[in-house]
N, C-alpha and C positions, 0 to 999 in steps of 0.2 A: 848194762848188766841186767836191768829189770825194766819192765814196762810201767804201767801205772800202779800206784799204790793201792793195795786192797782196802776195802771198806770195813775191816774188822781188826780187832786187837790181837786175835789169835788165828794162826794159820794151820791148816792141815798140811801134811807132807806134800800132797799133790798140789796144793795151792802155792806153797813156797817154791816147789819145783817149777811150776808155771811162771811164777813171779821172776825167778832167776833164769828161766829158759834152760833148765837142766833136767835130768831125769829124776824121778822119785827114788829110783834105785841108788843114785849117787848120794842123795841125802841119807838113805838107809845105811849105806856103806860108811859115810862120815860118822853117823851115830855110833856104829859098831866100832869104828877106829878112834872114837873120842875126839873127832874133829867137828867143824861146823859150828853154827850158832847153838846157844843153850836151848834145850827143849825140855818139856815135861811130859810125863805119862800119867793119865788119869784113867784107871780101870782099863789099861791096855791101849788107850787112844793117845797117840803122839800129837802134841801141839807145840807150836812155836809162837812166842809172844812177839809182836811186831817190834816192840822196843828193843828186844834182844837181837832181832834180825838186823835192825838199823845199826846197832852197836857193833855187831860183827862186821858189817859192811865198812863202817868207819875205821875199824882196826885192820881191815884187809887192804886198804889203799896202799899202793906201792908208788913211791916217787923215784924217778930215775934222774 
């Protein structure tokens, strides 16, 4: 699902999109729909904490 782990605790939308190999637009849509990992906005800038991204991944595992 992702490549190598970023070297920061906070990711911009484009960085998380690159990390998961999805479009930034997908993440924007997820935010609008109330889906995806927890994010925060500071003065209009969206950021994702790496700890929340990893937690979201953990809870998204599907076992068949």
